[in-house]
Wavefront OBJ file of the C-alpha trace (Angstrom):
o trace
v 62.790 117.925 124.102
v 66.083 117.747 126.407
v 64.284 117.232 129.078
v 63.374 113.991 127.337
v 66.987 113.427 126.501
v 67.602 113.659 129.865
v 65.364 111.208 131.698
v 66.795 108.176 128.811
v 67.592 105.707 130.750
v 71.268 103.945 129.084
v 69.364 100.701 127.416
v 66.967 103.704 126.424
v 70.038 105.294 124.504
v 71.158 102.119 123.320
v 67.564 101.018 121.898
v 67.584 104.680 120.086
v 70.563 104.516 118.334
v 70.080 100.946 116.866
v 66.870 102.281 115.631
v 68.801 105.241 114.033
v 71.592 103.178 112.893
v 68.604 101.071 110.686
v 66.779 103.840 109.466
v 69.434 105.440 108.023
v 70.152 101.925 106.110
v 66.290 101.586 105.069
v 66.493 105.025 103.489
v 70.190 104.680 101.622
v 68.579 101.614 100.826
v 65.655 102.854 98.842
v 68.245 105.551 97.546
v 70.295 102.919 96.076
v 68.217 99.982 95.231
v 70.385 98.303 92.739
v 73.883 98.190 95.083
v 72.088 95.210 96.563
v 71.194 93.158 93.334
v 73.548 91.329 90.978
v 71.582 91.581 88.160
v 72.479 95.261 86.674
v 75.111 97.340 84.241
v 77.935 97.391 86.768
v 79.823 93.776 87.916
v 79.737 92.766 91.467
v 83.261 92.592 92.547
v 83.549 90.013 95.389
v 86.125 89.753 98.048
v 87.309 85.906 97.121
v 86.450 84.065 94.142
v 84.730 81.183 95.521
v 81.961 82.969 97.489
v 78.702 82.192 95.774
v 77.103 85.115 93.976
v 73.190 85.167 93.587
v 71.551 85.444 90.589
v 68.164 86.501 89.432
v 65.864 86.086 91.193
v 67.677 85.144 94.379
v 69.392 88.443 94.222
v 66.025 90.201 94.838
v 64.698 87.915 97.337
v 67.699 88.024 99.319
v 67.612 92.050 99.027
v 64.280 92.078 99.812
v 64.434 89.902 103.099
v 67.200 91.762 104.117
v 65.074 95.042 103.549
v 61.937 93.327 105.780
v 64.290 92.191 108.396
v 65.560 95.313 109.227
v 62.111 96.596 109.346
v 60.780 94.076 111.861
v 64.405 94.399 113.664
v 63.270 97.933 114.573
v 59.981 96.965 116.591
v 60.765 93.231 117.507
v 64.636 94.103 118.529
v 65.219 90.385 118.931
v 68.654 89.361 119.286
v 68.744 86.739 116.439
v 67.307 89.453 114.334
v 70.390 91.558 114.811
v 72.574 88.827 114.055
v 71.236 87.919 111.106
v 71.511 91.566 109.768
v 75.290 91.867 110.423
v 75.708 87.993 109.287
v 73.813 88.899 105.913
v 75.465 92.241 105.148
v 78.657 90.869 105.954
v 77.820 87.693 103.049
v 76.180 90.541 100.521
v 79.763 92.852 101.373
v 81.972 89.994 100.290
v 79.917 89.418 97.386
v 80.052 93.140 96.208
v 82.684 95.222 98.200
v 81.235 98.125 96.807
v 78.684 97.604 99.856
v 81.154 98.669 102.227
v 80.485 102.086 102.409
v 81.155 104.187 105.490
v 77.486 104.830 106.038
v 76.973 101.239 105.822
v 79.834 100.052 107.922
v 79.329 102.375 110.071
v 75.783 101.082 110.993
v 76.164 97.329 111.009
v 79.203 98.088 113.135
v 76.723 99.382 115.652
v 74.620 96.739 115.639
v 77.377 94.262 115.985
v 78.506 95.669 118.803
v 74.730 95.996 120.774
v 74.061 92.437 119.701
v 77.762 90.701 120.697
v 76.100 91.000 124.174
v 73.411 89.320 125.868
v 70.025 90.621 126.401
v 70.582 90.551 130.344
v 73.733 92.842 129.628
v 74.308 95.757 131.849
v 73.028 98.511 129.619
v 75.961 100.619 130.386
v 78.571 98.373 129.067
v 76.819 98.195 125.509
v 76.658 101.795 125.436
v 80.250 102.336 126.068
v 81.124 99.724 123.514
v 78.684 101.598 120.860
v 80.430 104.988 122.018
v 83.858 103.615 120.907
v 82.472 103.416 117.612
v 81.462 107.457 117.860
v 84.861 108.186 119.539
v 86.852 106.424 116.210
v 84.335 108.074 113.545
v 85.465 111.620 114.981
v 89.416 110.658 115.818
v 89.968 108.868 113.066
v 88.421 110.677 110.553
v 90.517 113.922 111.611
v 93.611 111.977 111.837
v 93.844 110.624 108.177
v 93.334 113.810 106.649
v 96.258 114.775 107.932
v 97.951 114.692 104.458
v 99.178 117.166 101.507
v 95.954 115.792 99.039
v 93.653 116.920 101.499
v 94.954 120.494 102.244
v 95.639 120.787 98.622
v 92.048 119.910 97.577
v 90.048 121.331 100.565
v 91.910 124.844 100.277
v 90.669 124.509 96.734
v 86.857 123.925 97.584
v 87.543 126.832 100.423
v 88.893 129.335 97.457
v 86.065 128.243 94.885
v 83.193 128.448 97.337
v 84.123 131.300 99.939
v 86.983 133.602 98.126
v 86.260 136.412 96.062
v 89.487 136.920 95.119
v 88.867 134.996 91.673
v 85.961 136.736 90.261
v 84.679 133.675 88.090
v 83.871 132.253 91.651
v 80.420 132.201 93.036
v 81.258 132.428 96.850
v 78.643 131.757 99.088
v 80.311 134.765 101.013
v 83.886 135.925 100.973
v 86.286 135.133 103.470
v 90.062 136.065 103.986
v 92.949 134.227 102.181
v 94.544 134.509 105.520
v 91.763 132.414 107.472
v 91.174 129.983 104.613
v 94.588 128.711 104.923
v 94.793 128.659 108.162
v 91.273 126.912 108.850
v 92.319 123.995 106.007
v 95.595 122.777 107.964
v 93.313 122.969 111.379
v 90.036 120.844 110.087
v 92.387 117.521 110.696
v 93.382 118.785 114.225
v 89.758 120.052 114.376
v 87.953 116.721 114.035
v 90.045 114.537 115.846
v 89.463 116.954 118.461
v 85.865 116.236 118.203
v 86.219 112.588 119.213
v 88.348 113.815 122.086
v 85.943 116.125 123.750
v 83.427 113.467 123.830
v 85.647 112.188 126.557
v 85.637 114.648 129.046
v 82.394 115.620 131.347
v 83.447 119.272 130.975
v 83.939 119.467 127.171
v 81.268 116.514 125.975
v 78.336 119.287 125.520
v 80.987 121.337 123.673
v 82.046 118.214 121.188
v 78.439 117.533 120.881
v 77.538 121.300 119.837
v 81.034 121.334 117.258
v 79.759 117.726 115.838
v 76.242 119.143 114.926
v 77.924 122.114 113.622
v 79.470 120.524 110.925
v 77.384 118.021 109.899
v 74.783 120.357 109.878
v 76.971 122.737 107.875
v 77.902 119.636 105.766
v 74.397 118.706 105.155
v 73.306 122.048 103.734
v 76.381 122.314 101.631
v 75.442 119.164 99.903
v 72.212 120.475 99.139
v 73.233 123.615 97.968
v 76.106 122.197 95.399
v 73.108 119.805 94.437
v 75.172 115.953 95.183
v 76.467 113.843 97.548
v 72.916 113.074 98.759
v 73.639 109.583 99.586
v 75.369 110.880 102.579
v 72.791 112.920 104.066
v 71.102 110.380 105.936
v 74.344 109.491 107.974
v 75.019 112.998 108.660
v 71.648 113.040 110.215
v 71.572 109.867 111.908
v 75.024 110.883 113.822
v 73.552 114.527 114.838
v 70.541 112.595 116.557
v 73.040 109.946 118.019
v 75.606 111.788 119.777
v 72.896 114.198 121.127
v 71.057 110.872 122.589
v 74.346 109.645 123.699
v 76.133 112.412 125.013
v 74.341 114.791 125.825
v 73.809 113.719 129.704
v 76.436 111.468 130.097
v 78.517 111.577 132.967
v 81.945 109.583 133.658
v 84.439 109.565 136.383
v 87.577 109.928 134.161
v 88.165 110.375 130.099
v 89.274 106.424 129.971
v 86.359 104.719 131.027
v 85.390 103.939 127.549
v 87.794 102.116 127.289
v 89.021 100.597 130.299
v 85.731 99.886 132.222
v 83.643 96.943 131.715
v 86.989 95.359 130.075
v 85.786 92.203 128.453
v 85.922 90.363 125.256
v 83.251 92.073 123.622
v 84.872 95.278 124.618
v 87.976 93.886 123.045
v 86.395 93.131 119.800
v 85.357 96.619 119.580
v 88.968 98.043 120.239
v 90.211 95.850 117.502
v 87.818 97.366 114.704
v 87.904 100.831 116.516
v 91.599 101.628 117.579
v 93.705 98.537 116.090
v 92.998 98.302 112.647
v 92.373 102.098 111.869
v 95.866 102.166 113.648
v 97.353 99.410 111.655
v 95.450 101.548 108.497
v 97.182 104.739 109.415
v 100.813 103.583 110.053
v 101.010 100.410 107.545
v 98.177 100.731 105.046
v 96.840 97.480 106.458
v 93.136 96.964 106.536
v 90.645 99.244 103.747
v 90.802 102.706 103.973
v 87.227 103.388 104.316
v 87.224 100.688 106.953
v 89.354 102.708 109.171
v 87.231 105.791 109.325
v 89.077 107.099 106.204
v 86.515 109.410 105.400
v 86.974 112.258 102.478
v 90.798 112.249 103.009
v 90.929 113.426 99.080
v 94.367 111.048 99.119
v 91.975 108.127 97.904
v 92.975 106.906 94.302
v 90.154 106.828 92.073
v 90.554 105.949 88.775
v 90.263 106.497 84.758
v 90.848 103.312 82.750
v 91.508 104.309 78.960
v 91.251 101.621 76.759
v 92.907 100.916 73.324
v 91.033 100.741 70.014
v 90.775 96.854 69.876
v 89.277 96.659 73.370
v 86.907 99.649 73.004
v 85.420 97.911 70.022
v 85.074 95.006 72.068
v 83.240 95.849 75.013
v 79.669 95.426 75.585
v 77.298 98.261 74.405
v 76.095 98.483 77.591
v 79.773 99.479 78.863
v 80.537 101.693 75.669
v 77.634 103.836 76.941
v 79.932 105.362 79.427
v 82.713 106.053 77.191
v 84.102 109.442 77.650
v 87.198 110.781 75.481
v 90.233 112.643 75.893
v 92.305 113.606 73.306
v 90.796 111.184 70.661
v 91.408 108.091 73.674
v 88.359 106.233 75.032
v 88.270 106.135 78.756
v 85.858 104.878 81.624
v 85.395 106.984 84.697
v 84.859 104.164 87.236
v 83.071 106.699 89.622
v 80.765 107.902 86.902
v 80.080 104.285 85.902
v 79.485 102.938 89.596
v 76.962 105.796 90.339
v 74.673 105.132 87.513
v 73.732 101.744 88.875
v 75.048 101.387 92.386
v 74.551 105.342 93.454
v 77.846 104.897 95.238
v 81.643 106.045 94.376
v 83.842 102.996 93.557
v 85.384 101.139 96.253
v 89.011 102.791 96.297
v 91.031 100.317 97.092
v 93.699 98.813 94.680
v 92.355 95.292 94.747
v 89.129 96.558 92.985
v 90.522 98.434 90.144
v 92.443 95.625 89.687
v 89.677 92.858 89.395
v 87.879 95.768 86.859
v 91.202 95.961 84.880
v 91.163 92.137 84.506
v 87.062 92.232 83.807
v 87.335 94.613 81.006
v 90.045 93.041 79.626
v 88.446 89.424 79.446
v 86.171 90.987 76.518
v 89.340 91.382 74.061
v 90.281 88.466 72.122
v 93.340 87.857 73.897
v 92.675 89.361 77.248
v 96.328 88.678 78.389
v 97.542 91.256 75.617
v 99.426 94.304 77.537
v 98.451 97.623 76.526
v 94.918 96.856 76.133
v 94.167 99.228 79.182
v 95.773 102.016 81.357
v 94.775 102.905 84.760
v 95.018 106.946 85.693
v 94.372 108.493 88.903
v 92.452 111.281 87.957
v 91.735 112.475 91.649
v 95.745 113.564 91.814
v 95.880 115.975 88.848
v 97.365 118.387 90.938
v 100.627 116.320 91.841
v 102.110 116.587 87.885
l 1 2 3 4 5 6 7 8 9 10 11 12 13 14 15 16 17 18 19 20 21 22 23 24 25 26 27 28 29 30 31 32 33 34 35 36 37 38 39 40 41 42 43 44 45 46 47 48 49 50 51 52 53 54 55 56 57 58 59 60 61 62 63 64 65 66 67 68 69 70 71 72 73 74 75 76 77 78 79 80 81 82 83 84 85 86 87 88 89 90 91 92 93 94 95 96 97 98 99 100 101 102 103 104 105 106 107 108 109 110 111 112 113 114 115 116 117 118 119 120 121 122 123 124 125 126 127 128 129 130 131 132 133 134 135 136 137 138 139 140 141 142 143 144 145 146 147 148 149 150 151 152 153 154 155 156 157 158 159 160 161 162 163 164 165 166 167 168 169 170 171 172 173 174 175 176 177 178 179 180 181 182 183 184 185 186 187 188 189 190 191 192 193 194 195 196 197 198 199 200 201 202 203 204 205 206 207 208 209 210 211 212 213 214 215 216 217 218 219 220 221 222 223 224 225 226 227 228 229 230 231 232 233 234 235 236 237 238 239 240 241 242 243 244 245 246 247 248 249 250 251 252 253 254 255 256 257 258 259 260 261 262 263 264 265 266 267 268 269 270 271 272 273 274 275 276 277 278 279 280 281 282 283 284 285 286 287 288 289 290 291 292 293 294 295 296 297 298 299 300 301 302 303 304 305 306 307 308 309 310 311 312 313 314 315 316 317 318 319 320 321 322 323 324 325 326 327 328 329 330 331 332 333 334 335 336 337 338 339 340 341 342 343 344 345 346 347 348 349 350 351 352 353 354 355 356 357 358 359 360 361 362 363 364 365 366 367 368 369 370 371 372 373 374 375 376 377 378 379 380 381 382 383
């Protein structure tokens, strides 16, 4: 296997990473087919009100075409096919922002990074541009985890599954409390370090092994815990991709990926992989998940409590998702979104505000105050 990887050309590496990106998307589309149509229980949430939203049967035709052209693209690899796929995803994501999940975003950003070059472009130029995405994925995902919410939730999860202090926990193995605490605060920096290790010849293979270990452990835990299967293809995609790209790669200096072959294509990808994530980290500008803000614990997920008037007015297909707390009905947005979409509710404030307006629209007086109450439920420990 390693011998085969050693013999791969830059062009072949780019091609295999392209195929892996598409395969992961196809698997996830099969897993979550309703995410790509508009006729379902959970409403679509467009970025702009003026965007035309396809209805039945157009939504089914678009979703089917989107799926089929990706299959064709795997085998034919025509530049126009790649552009159609990227542009169609952009349109579909603008129609429903819940499609902006990190695993879809990374795959289509990869296809975009490949197709912005002409077919006759130097394959190393293309490879170096794609590498920026993988560097950013690990570096920024680590940096974004440097927050108190992550430390609290991560340590709580570790105590639940790896500490035997509380006999009610079902620990996989028993680890010392001091180790769990030290590891918790080290995780963000270890993950950011993975991206940095990929830049240097002497540390690159160690970085690959580090990444393989992380994704392998995550995949095992997802199956062990029995949830989160939608991120399994993404983990496997990245495991194969980093081996193909980095295992035999040699560079003259660690800044080659950023500075060598500096052109408009490189600038475009630096905007997506450096500038926008940095802006998100410093100012909150640009979406969190599009800034590699993955599993950072500080994103807001909501329960929407409804008053008695609205509780009776909402359609039955929404009432089916009611949960009750102290006699008050509420909707868990993640639970509702996952029923149809099979993905988490997109965690941006504009999305929950859109849903709030949508729910209130069923009341006799949608502008009446107090119809709903938005409560962030995943930060209860802050109280």
